[in-house]
Wavefront OBJ file of the C-alpha trace (Angstrom):
o trace
v 189.144 9.064 -34.988
v 190.513 6.044 -34.619
v 189.307 3.418 -31.493
v 193.027 3.698 -29.875
v 192.768 7.498 -29.982
v 189.411 7.529 -28.803
v 190.433 5.370 -25.659
v 192.857 8.005 -24.703
v 190.325 10.904 -24.536
v 188.985 9.776 -20.868
v 192.733 9.515 -19.478
v 193.034 13.149 -21.057
v 190.121 14.564 -19.883
v 191.134 13.037 -16.446
v 194.641 14.486 -16.355
v 193.395 17.658 -17.587
v 190.776 18.098 -14.783
v 193.322 17.236 -12.111
v 196.164 19.782 -13.546
v 197.144 23.119 -11.488
v 197.801 26.158 -13.478
v 202.033 25.170 -12.728
v 201.510 22.231 -14.898
v 200.736 21.644 -18.576
v 196.709 20.766 -19.105
v 198.209 16.942 -19.258
v 201.008 14.867 -19.837
v 201.600 14.052 -23.822
v 200.257 10.407 -24.117
v 200.905 8.182 -27.296
v 198.667 5.582 -27.889
v 201.074 2.276 -29.234
v 198.662 -0.332 -29.157
v 194.831 -1.628 -27.963
v 194.004 -5.222 -28.533
v 191.349 -7.459 -27.416
v 192.724 -10.486 -25.486
v 191.099 -13.480 -27.182
v 191.987 -15.736 -24.777
v 190.724 -13.583 -22.195
v 187.203 -13.100 -23.108
v 185.949 -9.270 -21.819
v 189.588 -8.477 -21.147
v 191.716 -5.861 -23.178
v 195.449 -4.732 -23.196
v 196.109 -0.605 -23.833
v 199.835 0.242 -24.250
v 200.652 3.936 -24.169
v 203.395 6.009 -23.566
v 203.400 8.655 -21.114
v 205.754 11.612 -20.900
v 205.647 13.455 -17.432
v 207.255 17.125 -17.828
v 209.271 18.508 -15.188
v 207.463 19.255 -11.964
v 204.386 16.963 -13.155
v 202.088 15.175 -10.380
v 199.332 12.741 -11.250
v 196.090 13.618 -9.241
v 195.067 10.217 -6.836
v 193.555 7.585 -9.206
v 192.882 4.153 -9.744
v 192.465 2.058 -13.005
v 190.765 -1.021 -12.157
v 193.304 -2.520 -14.332
v 196.946 -4.239 -13.933
v 199.088 -1.681 -14.757
v 202.709 -2.333 -16.032
v 205.124 0.452 -15.869
v 208.515 0.370 -17.428
v 210.693 3.882 -16.922
v 212.117 5.030 -20.377
v 213.696 8.144 -19.561
v 214.423 10.415 -16.346
v 212.915 9.278 -12.831
v 209.752 9.094 -11.208
v 207.990 8.828 -7.673
v 205.236 6.074 -7.239
v 203.204 4.815 -4.575
v 199.827 2.822 -4.085
v 197.799 3.196 -1.053
v 199.678 0.936 1.623
v 202.795 0.411 -0.273
v 206.171 2.151 0.215
v 206.864 5.271 -2.161
v 209.564 4.585 -4.646
v 211.905 6.239 -6.844
v 212.599 4.358 -10.332
v 215.113 5.495 -12.790
v 215.381 4.065 -16.352
v 214.929 0.450 -16.803
v 212.894 -0.368 -13.285
v 209.777 -1.364 -13.244
v 206.291 -0.550 -11.246
v 202.913 -2.474 -10.674
v 199.776 -1.745 -9.886
v 197.023 -4.262 -9.185
v 193.046 -3.767 -10.379
v 192.131 -2.934 -6.350
v 195.066 -0.127 -5.926
v 194.592 3.228 -5.423
v 197.608 5.436 -7.096
v 198.439 7.907 -4.061
v 201.889 9.190 -5.750
v 202.721 9.289 -9.398
v 204.954 12.337 -10.179
v 208.628 13.375 -11.880
v 211.524 13.296 -9.837
v 213.102 16.080 -11.345
v 211.685 19.519 -11.899
v 214.120 20.242 -14.725
v 214.300 17.381 -16.835
v 211.243 15.417 -18.277
v 210.388 11.383 -17.693
v 209.008 9.084 -20.116
v 207.291 5.280 -19.036
v 205.708 3.004 -21.127
v 202.449 1.722 -19.415
v 200.617 -1.600 -20.241
v 197.281 -1.739 -18.682
v 195.050 -4.866 -18.906
v 191.565 -4.172 -18.143
v 187.787 -4.896 -18.979
v 186.776 -4.092 -22.418
v 185.712 -0.589 -22.915
v 186.102 0.405 -19.057
v 187.579 3.611 -18.518
v 191.541 4.124 -18.295
v 191.245 6.319 -14.982
v 188.955 6.855 -12.063
v 189.371 9.447 -9.898
v 189.543 8.951 -5.801
v 188.659 11.436 -3.659
l 1 2 3 4 5 6 7 8 9 10 11 12 13 14 15 16 17 18 19 20 21 22 23 24 25 26 27 28 29 30 31 32 33 34 35 36 37 38 39 40 41 42 43 44 45 46 47 48 49 50 51 52 53 54 55 56 57 58 59 60 61 62 63 64 65 66 67 68 69 70 71 72 73 74 75 76 77 78 79 80 81 82 83 84 85 86 87 88 89 90 91 92 93 94 95 96 97 98 99 100 101 102 103 104 105 106 107 108 109 110 111 112 113 114 115 116 117 118 119 120 121 122 123 124 125 126 127 128 129 130 131 132 133
């Protein structure tokens, strides 16, 4: 198994643990790239796509990373704690800071999938997701 696939295991395990019986175990996540940032020692970037099935909702979590989200397909609803809930459509973006708690992340549609392109700038080797209770 490649390092790229190994880096996604914590993400997939977290999403599966937070999923209800009405949802699939986890949304499809595809690793596109993982790269050490040589000009920022101890940092790495992870680029992934995430496909939200119709009606999918994330559990409350944080990334301890800078997260840059770009909507490729469909429509999603996003909110970080203390921020406004926003509905995003293809071509729109969302940002999560290192201290943000992601309180709303869901597909706005119960009939159509949504697809996101996600860049995470994080500490090398740090978990991708951290559950928040």
